[in-house]
Backbone as JSON Lines, residues from 0, in Angstrom:
{"i":0,"aa":"H","n":[-142.91,-193.37,-70.08],"ca":[-143.58,-193.85,-68.68],"c":[-143.66,-192.91,-67.59]}
{"i":1,"aa":"S","n":[-143.16,-191.89,-67.76],"ca":[-143.32,-191.24,-66.36],"c":[-144.66,-190.2,-66.35]}
{"i":2,"aa":"A","n":[-145.45,-190.14,-67.52],"ca":[-146.62,-189.78,-68.08],"c":[-147.56,-190.88,-67.36]}
{"i":3,"aa":"T","n":[-147.58,-192.31,-67.28],"ca":[-148.29,-193.3,-66.87],"c":[-148.31,-193.12,-65.54]}
{"i":4,"aa":"V","n":[-147.06,-193.11,-65.05],"ca":[-146.69,-193.37,-63.77],"c":[-147.38,-191.96,-63.14]}
{"i":5,"aa":"A","n":[-147.51,-190.68,-63.71],"ca":[-148.3,-189.85,-63.1],"c":[-149.46,-189.77,-62.89]}
{"i":6,"aa":"L","n":[-150.41,-190.33,-63.84],"ca":[-151.66,-190.89,-63.7],"c":[-151.88,-191.93,-63.03]}
{"i":7,"aa":"L","n":[-151.13,-192.69,-63.05],"ca":[-151.49,-193.84,-61.56],"c":[-151.34,-193.04,-60.22]}
{"i":8,"aa":"W","n":[-150.81,-192.1,-60.12],"ca":[-150.29,-191.37,-58.66],"c":[-152.4,-190.76,-58.53]}
{"i":9,"aa":"L","n":[-151.92,-189.96,-59.94],"ca":[-153.36,-189.19,-59.66],"c":[-154.8,-189.81,-59.36]}
{"i":10,"aa":"Y","n":[-154.89,-191.21,-59.86],"ca":[-156.22,-192.11,-60.17],"c":[-155.92,-192.56,-58.52]}
{"i":11,"aa":"R","n":[-154.81,-192.79,-57.67],"ca":[-154.76,-193.24,-56.35],"c":[-155.01,-191.95,-55.55]}
{"i":12,"aa":"E","n":[-154.76,-191.29,-55.55],"ca":[-155.22,-189.77,-54.56],"c":[-156.33,-189.35,-54.9]}
{"i":13,"aa":"L","n":[-157.25,-189.39,-55.94],"ca":[-158.19,-189.06,-56.55],"c":[-158.95,-189.85,-55.93]}
{"i":14,"aa":"G","n":[-158.58,-191.77,-55.48],"ca":[-159.47,-192.65,-54.82],"c":[-159.85,-192.18,-53.28]}
{"i":15,"aa":"F","n":[-158.38,-191.63,-52.71],"ca":[-158.59,-191.07,-51.76],"c":[-159.48,-189.87,-51.29]}
{"i":16,"aa":"V","n":[-159.1,-188.84,-52.17],"ca":[-160.16,-187.75,-51.72],"c":[-161.38,-187.88,-51.91]}
{"i":17,"aa":"K","n":[-161.89,-188.94,-52.8],"ca":[-163.26,-189.24,-53.07],"c":[-163.63,-190.0,-51.89]}
{"i":18,"aa":"E","n":[-163.34,-191.35,-51.43],"ca":[-163.22,-191.7,-49.97],"c":[-163.56,-190.74,-48.88]}
{"i":19,"aa":"F","n":[-162.41,-190.13,-48.8],"ca":[-162.59,-189.01,-47.51],"c":[-163.66,-188.23,-47.55]}
{"i":20,"aa":"M","n":[-163.95,-187.53,-49.25],"ca":[-165.38,-186.84,-48.97],"c":[-166.86,-187.43,-48.86]}
{"i":21,"aa":"L","n":[-166.54,-188.45,-49.24],"ca":[-167.89,-189.65,-48.92],"c":[-167.72,-189.48,-47.45]}
{"i":22,"aa":"S","n":[-166.75,-189.76,-46.51],"ca":[-166.77,-189.93,-45.28],"c":[-167.13,-188.82,-44.3]}
{"i":23,"aa":"I","n":[-166.91,-187.63,-44.86],"ca":[-167.07,-186.5,-44.14],"c":[-168.78,-186.62,-44.47]}
{"i":24,"aa":"A","n":[-169.21,-186.8,-45.46],"ca":[-170.58,-186.76,-45.99],"c":[-171.33,-187.54,-45.12]}
{"i":25,"aa":"E","n":[-170.98,-188.5,-44.81],"ca":[-171.6,-189.78,-44.51],"c":[-171.4,-189.91,-42.71]}
{"i":26,"aa":"A","n":[-170.81,-189.19,-42.37],"ca":[-170.3,-189.46,-40.75],"c":[-171.19,-188.44,-39.58]}
{"i":27,"aa":"A","n":[-172.29,-188.07,-39.73],"ca":[-173.29,-187.41,-38.92],"c":[-173.03,-188.58,-37.42]}
{"i":28,"aa":"G","n":[-172.94,-187.32,-36.95],"ca":[-172.75,-187.3,-35.29],"c":[-171.44,-187.99,-35.03]}
{"i":29,"aa":"V","n":[-170.32,-188.09,-36.04],"ca":[-169.26,-188.0,-35.32],"c":[-168.55,-186.67,-35.9]}
{"i":30,"aa":"S","n":[-167.31,-186.68,-34.65],"ca":[-167.04,-185.13,-34.9],"c":[-165.24,-184.97,-35.37]}
{"i":31,"aa":"Q","n":[-164.88,-186.38,-34.6],"ca":[-163.47,-186.01,-34.91],"c":[-163.37,-186.75,-36.18]}
{"i":32,"aa":"M","n":[-162.85,-186.25,-37.1],"ca":[-162.45,-186.86,-38.23],"c":[-161.13,-187.74,-38.6]}
{"i":33,"aa":"G","n":[-160.01,-187.67,-38.12],"ca":[-158.85,-187.86,-37.82],"c":[-159.03,-189.37,-38.14]}
{"i":34,"aa":"A","n":[-159.67,-190.0,-37.34],"ca":[-160.05,-191.9,-37.41],"c":[-160.62,-191.68,-39.3]}
{"i":35,"aa":"R","n":[-161.58,-191.27,-39.42],"ca":[-161.9,-191.46,-41.02],"c":[-160.69,-191.13,-41.96]}
{"i":36,"aa":"F","n":[-159.73,-190.25,-42.01],"ca":[-159.06,-189.81,-42.99],"c":[-158.12,-190.99,-42.76]}
{"i":37,"aa":"G","n":[-157.75,-191.47,-41.58],"ca":[-156.58,-192.56,-41.68],"c":[-157.01,-193.89,-42.37]}
{"i":38,"aa":"E","n":[-158.74,-194.21,-42.27],"ca":[-159.42,-195.59,-42.8],"c":[-159.62,-195.04,-44.13]}
{"i":39,"aa":"C","n":[-159.88,-193.89,-44.74],"ca":[-159.83,-193.63,-46.07],"c":[-158.4,-193.84,-46.67]}
{"i":40,"aa":"Y","n":[-157.57,-193.56,-46.11],"ca":[-155.75,-193.71,-46.26],"c":[-155.41,-195.08,-46.46]}
{"i":41,"aa":"D","n":[-155.73,-195.85,-45.18],"ca":[-155.41,-197.25,-45.45],"c":[-155.94,-198.25,-46.25]}
{"i":42,"aa":"R","n":[-157.05,-197.64,-47.08],"ca":[-157.95,-198.25,-48.06],"c":[-157.28,-197.83,-49.44]}
{"i":43,"aa":"T","n":[-156.63,-196.65,-49.66],"ca":[-156.2,-196.74,-51.09],"c":[-155.02,-196.12,-50.79]}
{"i":44,"aa":"L","n":[-154.26,-195.51,-50.03],"ca":[-153.18,-195.29,-50.78],"c":[-151.67,-195.94,-49.73]}
{"i":45,"aa":"R","n":[-152.27,-195.82,-48.5],"ca":[-151.33,-196.43,-47.72],"c":[-150.44,-197.85,-47.98]}
{"i":46,"aa":"P","n":[-150.78,-199.06,-49.34],"ca":[-150.54,-200.03,-50.04],"c":[-149.24,-199.78,-50.97]}
{"i":47,"aa":"H","n":[-149.41,-198.46,-51.29],"ca":[-148.1,-198.23,-52.29],"c":[-147.68,-196.62,-51.85]}
{"i":48,"aa":"H","n":[-147.73,-196.57,-50.49],"ca":[-146.36,-195.89,-49.89],"c":[-145.24,-196.36,-49.02]}
{"i":49,"aa":"S","n":[-144.2,-195.83,-48.82],"ca":[-143.11,-195.67,-48.09],"c":[-143.43,-195.93,-46.96]}
{"i":50,"aa":"M","n":[-142.77,-196.02,-46.0],"ca":[-142.53,-195.48,-44.57],"c":[-142.96,-194.26,-44.33]}
{"i":51,"aa":"M","n":[-142.11,-193.6,-45.09],"ca":[-142.17,-191.88,-44.89],"c":[-143.02,-191.39,-45.11]}
{"i":52,"aa":"S","n":[-144.04,-191.99,-46.11],"ca":[-144.9,-191.37,-46.93],"c":[-146.16,-191.58,-45.51]}
{"i":53,"aa":"R","n":[-146.27,-193.1,-45.3],"ca":[-147.1,-193.37,-44.31],"c":[-147.2,-192.43,-43.3]}
{"i":54,"aa":"S","n":[-145.65,-191.99,-42.49],"ca":[-145.52,-191.65,-41.46],"c":[-145.88,-189.71,-41.86]}
{"i":55,"aa":"I","n":[-145.95,-189.33,-42.92],"ca":[-146.63,-187.97,-43.37],"c":[-148.11,-187.88,-43.13]}
{"i":56,"aa":"Y","n":[-148.54,-189.08,-43.96],"ca":[-150.08,-189.07,-43.62],"c":[-150.71,-189.35,-42.54]}
{"i":57,"aa":"T","n":[-149.99,-189.86,-41.55],"ca":[-150.4,-190.09,-39.94],"c":[-150.38,-188.91,-39.53]}
{"i":58,"aa":"M","n":[-149.76,-188.14,-39.48],"ca":[-149.15,-186.53,-38.87],"c":[-150.22,-185.94,-39.28]}
{"i":59,"aa":"A","n":[-150.53,-185.72,-40.94],"ca":[-151.44,-185.0,-40.99],"c":[-152.87,-185.66,-40.7]}
{"i":60,"aa":"G","n":[-152.94,-186.61,-40.64],"ca":[-154.51,-187.26,-40.02],"c":[-154.57,-186.45,-38.57]}
{"i":61,"aa":"K","n":[-153.88,-186.37,-37.91],"ca":[-153.58,-186.04,-36.47],"c":[-153.98,-184.23,-36.51]}
{"i":62,"aa":"A","n":[-153.75,-184.07,-37.68],"ca":[-154.16,-182.38,-38.04],"c":[-155.65,-181.69,-38.73]}
{"i":63,"aa":"I","n":[-156.39,-183.2,-38.77],"ca":[-157.79,-183.19,-39.51],"c":[-158.57,-182.16,-38.34]}
{"i":64,"aa":"P","n":[-159.26,-181.51,-39.14],"ca":[-160.17,-180.3,-37.98],"c":[-161.55,-180.98,-37.48]}
{"i":65,"aa":"Y","n":[-162.73,-180.85,-36.74],"ca":[-163.47,-181.61,-36.25],"c":[-164.35,-181.06,-37.7]}
{"i":66,"aa":"R","n":[-165.45,-182.17,-37.75],"ca":[-166.12,-182.52,-38.61],"c":[-166.83,-180.86,-39.23]}
{"i":67,"aa":"E","n":[-167.32,-180.44,-37.98],"ca":[-168.15,-178.92,-37.92],"c":[-167.19,-177.68,-38.32]}
{"i":68,"aa":"D","n":[-166.34,-177.94,-38.25],"ca":[-165.19,-176.96,-38.47],"c":[-164.67,-176.97,-39.75]}
{"i":69,"aa":"M","n":[-164.48,-178.53,-40.08],"ca":[-164.64,-178.41,-41.99],"c":[-165.84,-178.32,-42.64]}
{"i":70,"aa":"L","n":[-167.0,-178.88,-42.21],"ca":[-168.19,-178.3,-42.82],"c":[-168.34,-176.63,-43.23]}
{"i":71,"aa":"R","n":[-168.05,-176.01,-42.09],"ca":[-167.94,-174.49,-42.01],"c":[-167.19,-173.94,-43.24]}
{"i":72,"aa":"A","n":[-165.76,-174.41,-42.83],"ca":[-164.78,-173.94,-43.69],"c":[-164.96,-174.15,-45.2]}
{"i":73,"aa":"L","n":[-165.93,-175.37,-45.51],"ca":[-165.87,-175.79,-47.02],"c":[-167.33,-175.14,-47.36]}
{"i":74,"aa":"G","n":[-168.01,-174.46,-46.84],"ca":[-168.85,-173.29,-47.07],"c":[-168.49,-172.17,-47.76]}
{"i":75,"aa":"H","n":[-169.65,-171.75,-48.4],"ca":[-169.42,-170.54,-49.75],"c":[-170.1,-169.38,-49.09]}
{"i":76,"aa":"D","n":[-169.04,-168.29,-48.93],"ca":[-169.46,-166.6,-48.5],"c":[-170.76,-166.27,-49.47]}
{"i":77,"aa":"G","n":[-171.79,-165.61,-48.9],"ca":[-172.84,-165.07,-49.83],"c":[-173.73,-166.39,-50.54]}
{"i":78,"aa":"Y","n":[-173.38,-167.65,-50.07],"ca":[-174.02,-168.89,-50.27],"c":[-174.83,-169.8,-49.35]}
{"i":79,"aa":"D","n":[-176.01,-170.45,-49.44],"ca":[-176.46,-171.14,-48.33],"c":[-175.06,-172.29,-47.45]}
{"i":80,"aa":"N","n":[-174.74,-171.6,-46.39],"ca":[-173.69,-172.39,-45.66],"c":[-174.48,-173.7,-44.75]}
{"i":81,"aa":"T","n":[-175.36,-174.03,-45.22],"ca":[-176.05,-174.8,-44.39],"c":[-174.91,-176.39,-44.55]}
{"i":82,"aa":"D","n":[-175.1,-176.97,-43.06],"ca":[-174.34,-178.19,-43.47],"c":[-175.09,-179.19,-44.8]}
{"i":83,"aa":"T","n":[-176.1,-178.99,-45.3],"ca":[-177.06,-179.97,-45.81],"c":[-176.39,-179.38,-47.4]}
{"i":84,"aa":"A","n":[-176.27,-178.22,-47.61],"ca":[-175.92,-177.35,-48.86],"c":[-174.47,-178.28,-49.12]}
{"i":85,"aa":"V","n":[-173.49,-178.11,-48.08],"ca":[-172.25,-178.54,-48.23],"c":[-172.15,-180.01,-48.22]}
{"i":86,"aa":"L","n":[-172.94,-180.69,-47.9],"ca":[-173.06,-182.01,-47.95],"c":[-173.42,-182.92,-49.08]}
{"i":87,"aa":"T","n":[-174.33,-182.27,-49.53],"ca":[-174.65,-182.26,-51.02],"c":[-173.65,-182.03,-52.27]}
{"i":88,"aa":"D","n":[-173.08,-180.65,-51.93],"ca":[-171.72,-180.76,-52.58],"c":[-170.64,-181.56,-52.93]}
{"i":89,"aa":"L","n":[-170.54,-182.12,-51.24],"ca":[-169.39,-183.05,-51.35],"c":[-169.61,-184.41,-52.06]}
{"i":90,"aa":"K","n":[-171.17,-184.77,-52.01],"ca":[-171.56,-186.16,-52.95],"c":[-171.75,-185.78,-54.33]}
{"i":91,"aa":"T","n":[-172.19,-184.53,-54.55],"ca":[-171.47,-184.23,-55.77],"c":[-170.36,-184.48,-56.62]}
{"i":92,"aa":"Y","n":[-169.58,-183.61,-55.88],"ca":[-168.04,-183.77,-56.11],"c":[-167.28,-184.97,-56.2]}
{"i":93,"aa":"A","n":[-167.72,-185.86,-55.03],"ca":[-167.04,-186.92,-54.71],"c":[-167.95,-188.01,-56.09]}
{"i":94,"aa":"K","n":[-168.75,-187.79,-56.86],"ca":[-169.54,-188.58,-57.86],"c":[-168.41,-188.25,-59.1]}
{"i":95,"aa":"A","n":[-168.57,-186.63,-59.2],"ca":[-167.75,-186.8,-60.42],"c":[-166.01,-186.91,-60.43]}
{"i":96,"aa":"I","n":[-165.51,-186.86,-59.41],"ca":[-164.55,-187.73,-58.91],"c":[-164.37,-189.2,-59.5]}
{"i":97,"aa":"D","n":[-165.1,-189.83,-59.01],"ca":[-165.59,-191.45,-59.42],"c":[-165.79,-191.27,-60.53]}
{"i":98,"aa":"T","n":[-166.42,-190.59,-61.63],"ca":[-166.3,-190.61,-63.22],"c":[-164.99,-190.41,-63.64]}
{"i":99,"aa":"T","n":[-164.42,-189.6,-62.98],"ca":[-163.12,-189.39,-63.44],"c":[-162.02,-190.73,-63.34]}
{"i":100,"aa":"I","n":[-162.29,-191.44,-62.11],"ca":[-161.4,-192.27,-61.72],"c":[-161.9,-193.59,-62.89]}
{"i":101,"aa":"K","n":[-163.25,-193.26,-63.38],"ca":[-163.61,-194.73,-64.29],"c":[-162.74,-194.36,-65.58]}
{"i":102,"aa":"Y","n":[-162.78,-193.24,-65.74],"ca":[-162.16,-192.97,-67.04],"c":[-160.88,-193.52,-67.02]}
{"i":103,"aa":"I","n":[-160.14,-193.06,-65.88],"ca":[-158.72,-193.61,-66.07],"c":[-158.48,-195.02,-66.06]}
{"i":104,"aa":"E","n":[-159.22,-195.91,-64.94],"ca":[-159.75,-196.95,-65.2],"c":[-159.11,-197.4,-66.55]}
{"i":105,"aa":"S","n":[-160.55,-197.08,-67.73],"ca":[-160.68,-197.7,-68.65],"c":[-159.78,-197.26,-69.35]}
{"i":106,"aa":"F","n":[-158.88,-196.31,-69.34],"ca":[-157.71,-195.99,-69.98],"c":[-156.98,-196.98,-70.01]}
{"i":107,"aa":"Y","n":[-156.39,-197.41,-68.67],"ca":[-155.97,-198.41,-68.32],"c":[-155.62,-199.68,-68.87]}
{"i":108,"aa":"A","n":[-157.15,-200.21,-68.72],"ca":[-157.38,-201.05,-69.22],"c":[-157.53,-201.34,-70.94]}
{"i":109,"aa":"N","n":[-157.61,-200.32,-71.38],"ca":[-157.93,-200.16,-72.93],"c":[-156.42,-200.3,-73.45]}
{"i":110,"aa":"N","n":[-155.49,-200.26,-72.85],"ca":[-153.99,-199.81,-72.9],"c":[-153.51,-200.92,-72.13]}
{"i":111,"aa":"K","n":[-154.06,-201.96,-71.92],"ca":[-153.58,-203.33,-71.31],"c":[-152.12,-202.67,-70.27]}
{"i":112,"aa":"L","n":[-152.31,-201.6,-69.39],"ca":[-151.9,-201.05,-68.51],"c":[-152.06,-201.8,-66.91]}
{"i":113,"aa":"L","n":[-152.72,-202.11,-66.59],"ca":[-153.25,-202.96,-65.25],"c":[-152.02,-204.22,-65.38]}
{"i":114,"aa":"S","n":[-151.94,-203.94,-64.04],"ca":[-151.36,-205.2,-63.6],"c":[-151.73,-206.26,-62.87]}
């Protein structure tokens, strides 16, 4: 059972990462990403976390950098560091994560592990 539970948590975490990546990509004109982080957390992980975990994510959300700083940090040295390139990469990675999420969902469905 532990592998199944680990896969379940991977599925949930990937859902959060995908949501947050898309949120960054779609947040044109929004500088503070902490609220977006919280919204993504509320939709994906919060229902499955204890009060302690919720507190940790709340604190982490307060440490999220501004969008501009995040995009700059996500850029690659020696490559096109423009916002457009980074935003395109975020969307591409989110799509790849979504493919993985769907694969995990099908594994759970095929093995009658969904509740």
